[in-house]
PLY file of the C-alpha trace (Angstrom):
ply
format ascii 1.0
element vertex 443
property float x
property float y
property float z
element edge 442
property int vertex1
property int vertex2
end_header
218.78 48.48 221.92
218.60 51.08 219.22
222.36 51.43 219.09
222.62 47.69 218.61
220.19 47.71 215.70
222.10 50.52 214.03
225.29 48.58 214.33
223.78 45.48 212.80
222.48 47.46 209.83
225.87 49.08 209.25
227.62 45.68 209.34
225.12 44.19 206.88
225.59 47.07 204.49
229.39 46.80 204.67
229.21 43.04 204.13
227.02 43.49 201.09
229.45 46.05 199.63
232.34 43.74 200.27
230.60 40.76 198.67
229.62 42.86 195.61
233.28 43.57 194.64
234.43 40.87 192.26
237.84 39.47 192.92
238.35 41.08 196.31
238.51 38.97 199.40
239.14 39.86 203.04
242.68 39.10 203.97
243.10 36.50 206.62
243.04 37.71 210.10
240.89 40.86 209.25
237.88 41.82 211.45
234.98 44.22 211.56
234.57 46.94 214.14
231.01 48.05 214.99
230.50 51.54 216.32
227.20 52.74 217.80
225.70 55.98 216.28
223.11 58.26 217.62
219.65 58.27 215.98
219.82 61.84 214.65
223.34 61.53 213.29
223.85 60.86 209.56
226.41 58.08 208.90
229.47 59.46 207.19
230.63 57.45 204.24
227.74 54.97 204.47
224.61 56.59 203.16
221.49 54.50 203.52
219.16 54.23 200.53
215.69 55.47 201.03
213.08 52.84 201.63
210.01 53.47 199.35
206.49 53.06 200.72
204.42 50.29 199.23
201.36 51.54 197.21
202.64 55.16 196.80
201.22 58.25 198.44
197.55 58.37 199.10
195.49 60.91 196.90
194.00 63.92 198.50
190.25 64.45 199.10
189.89 67.21 196.43
191.31 64.94 193.70
188.85 62.23 194.62
185.93 64.65 194.43
187.03 65.91 190.99
187.25 62.38 189.71
183.80 61.54 190.95
182.32 64.63 189.27
184.00 63.85 186.02
182.64 60.30 186.10
179.18 61.56 186.83
179.30 64.01 183.81
180.47 61.21 181.54
177.60 58.98 182.75
175.05 61.76 182.06
176.47 62.31 178.52
176.32 58.65 177.75
172.72 58.54 179.05
171.75 61.47 176.80
173.38 59.84 173.79
171.57 56.59 174.43
168.24 58.51 174.65
168.87 60.20 171.34
169.76 56.95 169.69
166.58 55.39 171.00
164.50 58.27 169.51
166.25 57.79 166.18
165.63 54.05 166.29
161.95 54.57 167.03
161.59 57.11 164.21
163.30 54.84 161.66
161.18 51.88 162.86
157.99 53.91 162.37
159.01 54.93 158.87
159.99 51.40 157.95
156.56 50.20 159.23
154.78 52.74 157.00
156.82 51.72 153.99
156.07 48.02 154.60
152.37 48.68 155.04
152.21 50.25 151.53
151.73 47.68 148.73
154.86 47.32 146.66
155.01 46.62 142.88
155.87 42.92 143.32
153.59 41.90 146.23
150.04 42.18 147.45
149.00 44.42 150.28
149.21 42.87 153.73
151.62 40.01 152.80
154.46 41.38 154.89
156.93 40.41 152.25
158.72 43.72 152.53
159.87 43.09 156.10
161.19 39.64 155.19
162.99 40.89 152.10
164.42 43.79 154.02
165.53 41.47 156.81
167.53 39.42 154.27
169.56 42.47 153.29
172.47 43.89 155.13
171.73 45.52 158.48
172.23 49.23 157.76
171.75 50.12 161.47
174.86 48.18 162.52
178.26 49.56 163.07
179.86 51.08 159.99
183.26 49.82 158.98
186.17 52.04 159.85
187.53 52.12 156.28
186.31 55.43 154.62
185.97 53.73 151.24
183.78 51.00 152.68
181.72 53.57 154.53
181.10 55.59 151.29
180.20 52.42 149.41
177.79 51.24 152.05
176.15 54.66 152.29
175.83 54.76 148.43
174.07 51.38 148.37
171.74 52.50 151.14
170.92 55.70 149.31
170.23 53.77 146.09
167.86 51.42 147.99
165.98 54.35 149.54
165.78 56.07 146.17
164.23 53.00 144.55
161.61 52.81 147.34
160.74 56.47 146.87
160.36 56.03 143.11
158.04 53.09 143.65
155.95 55.04 146.16
155.64 57.99 143.73
154.61 55.62 140.96
151.97 54.03 143.13
150.64 57.43 144.29
150.32 58.66 140.65
148.57 55.46 139.70
146.17 55.39 142.68
145.31 59.11 143.00
142.97 60.30 140.22
141.91 63.82 139.26
138.33 63.15 140.27
139.42 62.26 143.81
140.88 65.72 144.39
138.96 68.20 146.51
136.88 70.82 144.71
139.02 73.72 145.94
142.23 72.00 144.77
140.60 71.13 141.44
139.49 74.73 140.87
142.91 76.06 141.83
144.51 73.69 139.34
142.09 74.78 136.63
142.82 78.43 137.29
146.50 77.74 137.21
146.22 75.80 134.00
144.15 78.68 132.50
146.77 81.26 133.50
149.55 79.12 132.00
147.58 78.70 128.82
147.01 82.44 128.47
150.71 83.13 129.12
151.66 80.57 126.53
149.31 82.06 123.92
150.61 85.56 124.69
154.15 84.39 124.24
153.26 82.61 120.93
151.62 85.84 119.69
154.70 87.86 120.53
156.95 85.40 118.75
154.67 85.50 115.70
154.86 89.32 115.68
158.63 89.19 116.00
158.77 86.65 113.22
156.60 88.80 110.93
158.65 91.90 111.63
161.89 90.02 111.02
160.44 88.63 107.80
159.50 92.13 106.58
162.85 93.57 107.46
164.58 90.68 105.72
162.44 91.13 102.60
163.20 94.84 102.47
166.88 94.24 102.97
166.84 91.55 100.28
165.09 93.84 97.83
167.60 96.65 98.51
170.46 94.17 98.07
169.02 92.86 94.79
168.51 96.38 93.48
172.11 97.32 94.32
173.41 94.13 92.75
171.34 94.73 89.60
172.78 98.22 89.28
176.33 96.93 89.73
175.76 94.23 87.12
174.41 96.76 84.67
177.39 99.00 85.30
179.77 96.11 84.81
177.94 95.22 81.60
178.31 98.76 80.34
181.99 98.79 81.17
182.50 95.43 79.42
180.88 96.80 76.23
183.64 99.39 76.02
183.53 103.15 75.86
180.80 105.19 74.22
181.06 106.35 70.64
180.72 109.91 71.95
183.16 112.14 73.72
181.25 111.55 76.92
178.49 108.93 77.49
175.91 111.66 78.19
176.92 114.09 75.40
174.56 112.91 72.67
171.11 113.74 71.39
168.30 111.76 69.83
166.87 113.08 66.55
163.27 112.44 65.48
162.87 114.43 62.24
159.54 113.11 60.97
156.05 112.78 62.38
155.56 109.04 61.94
154.47 106.07 64.06
157.75 104.19 63.71
160.53 106.65 64.70
161.20 106.48 68.44
163.73 105.86 71.16
163.49 103.36 74.01
164.96 103.54 77.53
166.36 100.09 78.46
165.78 100.55 82.20
162.39 100.57 83.76
160.93 102.47 86.74
160.49 101.09 90.27
157.48 101.96 92.33
157.61 105.71 92.89
155.79 108.03 95.28
157.55 111.12 93.83
159.62 112.00 90.84
161.39 114.70 88.89
161.82 114.50 85.10
164.19 116.87 83.34
165.28 117.04 79.67
166.62 119.30 77.03
164.52 119.55 73.81
164.27 121.56 70.62
161.21 121.56 68.32
159.48 123.80 65.82
156.67 121.42 64.93
153.21 122.78 64.49
150.57 122.31 65.63
152.04 120.95 68.86
155.39 119.32 69.46
153.82 115.87 70.09
154.93 113.51 72.88
158.47 113.91 74.24
158.05 110.76 76.40
155.51 108.31 77.74
155.54 105.58 80.39
153.02 102.68 80.14
152.32 99.76 82.49
150.00 96.80 82.15
146.51 98.07 82.63
147.39 101.73 82.27
148.94 103.08 79.07
149.01 106.67 80.41
150.88 106.13 83.69
153.15 109.14 82.95
152.88 111.15 79.74
154.12 114.61 78.64
152.31 115.70 75.45
151.41 118.68 73.38
148.80 117.60 70.84
147.14 119.89 68.31
146.32 123.35 69.62
146.18 122.17 73.25
148.77 123.34 75.83
151.42 120.99 77.07
149.81 118.44 79.44
151.14 116.14 82.14
149.24 112.88 82.57
149.54 110.76 85.76
147.40 107.58 85.82
145.33 109.13 83.00
144.68 112.31 85.12
145.59 115.55 83.36
147.25 118.85 84.44
147.96 121.58 81.94
151.44 123.12 82.15
152.22 126.80 81.25
155.20 125.93 79.04
156.05 127.44 75.65
158.75 125.56 73.81
157.81 125.31 70.08
160.15 128.15 68.92
162.82 125.90 67.44
165.32 126.68 70.31
166.85 124.53 73.02
164.85 124.64 76.26
165.38 122.88 79.55
162.15 121.42 80.89
161.62 119.95 84.39
158.41 118.51 85.90
158.01 117.38 89.56
155.23 115.38 91.18
154.48 113.78 94.53
151.68 111.43 95.41
150.92 113.46 98.56
147.93 115.63 97.50
149.08 115.18 93.87
151.32 118.26 94.04
153.16 119.22 90.78
155.58 121.90 89.56
156.64 122.93 86.00
160.02 124.57 85.22
161.30 126.04 81.98
164.94 127.09 81.62
165.36 126.97 85.44
162.37 129.14 86.31
159.19 127.85 87.92
156.25 128.76 85.66
153.47 126.79 87.29
152.32 124.61 90.17
149.21 122.80 91.18
147.74 119.89 93.17
145.16 117.07 93.06
146.90 115.36 90.14
146.36 111.67 90.85
146.76 112.12 94.65
147.94 109.17 96.69
148.56 107.09 93.56
151.98 105.37 93.44
153.69 105.12 90.08
153.58 101.41 89.17
156.87 99.59 88.42
157.95 97.47 85.51
156.61 99.56 82.63
158.07 100.67 79.24
159.58 104.13 78.78
159.42 105.49 75.19
160.93 108.67 73.73
158.99 110.48 70.97
155.81 108.41 70.93
152.56 108.06 72.94
151.70 104.47 73.79
148.15 103.11 73.51
149.39 99.70 74.73
152.61 98.79 76.60
155.37 99.46 74.14
153.28 99.94 70.99
150.25 101.19 69.00
151.77 104.55 68.33
149.70 107.39 66.76
151.62 109.44 64.17
149.61 112.59 65.01
150.95 112.41 68.59
154.64 111.77 67.65
157.36 114.18 68.74
159.23 116.06 66.03
162.59 117.57 67.01
165.66 116.75 69.11
166.07 115.88 72.79
168.96 115.22 75.21
169.81 114.82 78.94
166.67 112.91 79.79
167.00 112.12 83.53
164.58 110.89 86.22
164.99 111.12 90.01
162.86 109.41 92.66
162.32 112.62 94.59
161.34 116.23 94.08
164.46 118.26 93.28
164.93 121.61 94.89
164.41 124.75 92.80
168.06 125.73 93.15
169.18 122.30 91.88
166.96 122.62 88.79
168.32 126.17 88.22
171.93 124.91 88.42
171.21 122.13 85.94
169.50 124.54 83.52
172.46 126.99 83.76
174.97 124.08 83.09
176.71 124.90 86.39
176.26 121.34 87.71
176.05 117.86 86.34
173.43 115.81 88.21
172.45 112.57 86.42
169.18 110.90 87.44
169.43 108.26 90.15
166.60 106.22 88.57
167.10 106.92 84.81
170.42 108.52 83.84
171.09 109.82 80.35
173.83 107.52 79.04
174.54 106.16 75.57
174.23 102.48 76.55
170.79 102.97 78.07
169.09 104.38 75.00
168.15 102.48 71.81
166.69 104.14 68.66
164.32 102.58 66.08
162.75 103.31 62.72
165.36 105.79 61.52
165.78 107.81 64.67
169.32 109.04 65.14
171.91 109.54 67.87
174.40 112.41 67.39
177.01 113.94 69.67
175.93 117.20 71.16
176.92 119.69 73.85
173.60 121.19 74.78
175.00 124.07 76.78
177.20 125.26 73.86
174.35 124.87 71.35
172.04 126.74 73.66
174.46 129.64 73.66
174.32 129.65 69.86
170.47 129.89 70.06
170.63 133.05 72.17
0 1
1 2
2 3
3 4
4 5
5 6
6 7
7 8
8 9
9 10
10 11
11 12
12 13
13 14
14 15
15 16
16 17
17 18
18 19
19 20
20 21
21 22
22 23
23 24
24 25
25 26
26 27
27 28
28 29
29 30
30 31
31 32
32 33
33 34
34 35
35 36
36 37
37 38
38 39
39 40
40 41
41 42
42 43
43 44
44 45
45 46
46 47
47 48
48 49
49 50
50 51
51 52
52 53
53 54
54 55
55 56
56 57
57 58
58 59
59 60
60 61
61 62
62 63
63 64
64 65
65 66
66 67
67 68
68 69
69 70
70 71
71 72
72 73
73 74
74 75
75 76
76 77
77 78
78 79
79 80
80 81
81 82
82 83
83 84
84 85
85 86
86 87
87 88
88 89
89 90
90 91
91 92
92 93
93 94
94 95
95 96
96 97
97 98
98 99
99 100
100 101
101 102
102 103
103 104
104 105
105 106
106 107
107 108
108 109
109 110
110 111
111 112
112 113
113 114
114 115
115 116
116 117
117 118
118 119
119 120
120 121
121 122
122 123
123 124
124 125
125 126
126 127
127 128
128 129
129 130
130 131
131 132
132 133
133 134
134 135
135 136
136 137
137 138
138 139
139 140
140 141
141 142
142 143
143 144
144 145
145 146
146 147
147 148
148 149
149 150
150 151
151 152
152 153
153 154
154 155
155 156
156 157
157 158
158 159
159 160
160 161
161 162
162 163
163 164
164 165
165 166
166 167
167 168
168 169
169 170
170 171
171 172
172 173
173 174
174 175
175 176
176 177
177 178
178 179
179 180
180 181
181 182
182 183
183 184
184 185
185 186
186 187
187 188
188 189
189 190
190 191
191 192
192 193
193 194
194 195
195 196
196 197
197 198
198 199
199 200
200 201
201 202
202 203
203 204
204 205
205 206
206 207
207 208
208 209
209 210
210 211
211 212
212 213
213 214
214 215
215 216
216 217
217 218
218 219
219 220
220 221
221 222
222 223
223 224
224 225
225 226
226 227
227 228
228 229
229 230
230 231
231 232
232 233
233 234
234 235
235 236
236 237
237 238
238 239
239 240
240 241
241 242
242 243
243 244
244 245
245 246
246 247
247 248
248 249
249 250
250 251
251 252
252 253
253 254
254 255
255 256
256 257
257 258
258 259
259 260
260 261
261 262
262 263
263 264
264 265
265 266
266 267
267 268
268 269
269 270
270 271
271 272
272 273
273 274
274 275
275 276
276 277
277 278
278 279
279 280
280 281
281 282
282 283
283 284
284 285
285 286
286 287
287 288
288 289
289 290
290 291
291 292
292 293
293 294
294 295
295 296
296 297
297 298
298 299
299 300
300 301
301 302
302 303
303 304
304 305
305 306
306 307
307 308
308 309
309 310
310 311
311 312
312 313
313 314
314 315
315 316
316 317
317 318
318 319
319 320
320 321
321 322
322 323
323 324
324 325
325 326
326 327
327 328
328 329
329 330
330 331
331 332
332 333
333 334
334 335
335 336
336 337
337 338
338 339
339 340
340 341
341 342
342 343
343 344
344 345
345 346
346 347
347 348
348 349
349 350
350 351
351 352
352 353
353 354
354 355
355 356
356 357
357 358
358 359
359 360
360 361
361 362
362 363
363 364
364 365
365 366
366 367
367 368
368 369
369 370
370 371
371 372
372 373
373 374
374 375
375 376
376 377
377 378
378 379
379 380
380 381
381 382
382 383
383 384
384 385
385 386
386 387
387 388
388 389
389 390
390 391
391 392
392 393
393 394
394 395
395 396
396 397
397 398
398 399
399 400
400 401
401 402
402 403
403 404
404 405
405 406
406 407
407 408
408 409
409 410
410 411
411 412
412 413
413 414
414 415
415 416
416 417
417 418
418 419
419 420
420 421
421 422
422 423
423 424
424 425
425 426
426 427
427 428
428 429
429 430
430 431
431 432
432 433
433 434
434 435
435 436
436 437
437 438
438 439
439 440
440 441
441 442
């Protein structure tokens, strides 16, 4: 039976192959021969195609278990996600209820208009669109809406909550905090005022120094514009006052600044008797004897500071050239007197702590009873003088010795002896002179 079935199958396969060849037909008189084959023998030349099983191979038990576990984990994750979303929905619903219960700016409390108006808007809890641009736009609109609600709530809270309704502890804490802030503010304002005052003082001092320097430069330019001096050197001249009158004098064009110390040096020659008179005087409004050097009558030479007197041990009425220097400082009123480079006297308590006032008039040869005038002929200087210089400090003894020995030329930094700075009146004269050479002739 089995052999018969195998033969039938072989014949069917051969017939199908023969029918599948286009244009080939069995010649007339041909026949088929069927040969029986054993079951375990493979047919040679006629392989049989494998017959597939319907539905495929059945999965194993392990694969089924793994699939079941994976489905169970997925279900648990979905359940957890749904629970989280429910919590979020409840929280947002609670917040929305609180917002609706608060009276808005355009409705009365308890009307419920907020829920209706909110329901009319777009459902922000729905699915977001998949387009990123639309997602961003929708989130922006939602944020703007929430921002508007928060601003309205803050405005209502500020309008409804008064300072009186605050608890006592909170009110006291706010008062202390305000007090601390007020004290800090006042302290900062005081510091700023101090800094402003200090800056103003520094600016004023700097401005004064700048103006002084500019004035000196302008005077120097003016001197240069006037041309050269009539003398060999601008400082090589002398002022002659030959008569004891009240109208011969010289005047220094420059004035003095406020001084706390000074040194006055000059060359002079006089043989007048009794007394040489007043080589120079400096007067300011309210004090005609601010600085005076005078020898009057049979009295010794005196130095006056603010009308206070100190007698100087100087002897110069021998008709020869002498170099005279006087120093003074407001500290304890210390003074020194030099003649021909040697210190002959010193003292203290001469107008101590009194500053020399600025803006006065400096006169050569006359003592002033008022600023710039009312000269007394009995106090006039008779003789010649040169190299009248003033410094705003006390010169060292060696500097004074070098000036007296003609080994150095040190013009005054406040009042220098130059031709353009000295005017003469009433018949006083200005002549060229070389004091060091004339002094050698006097020896």
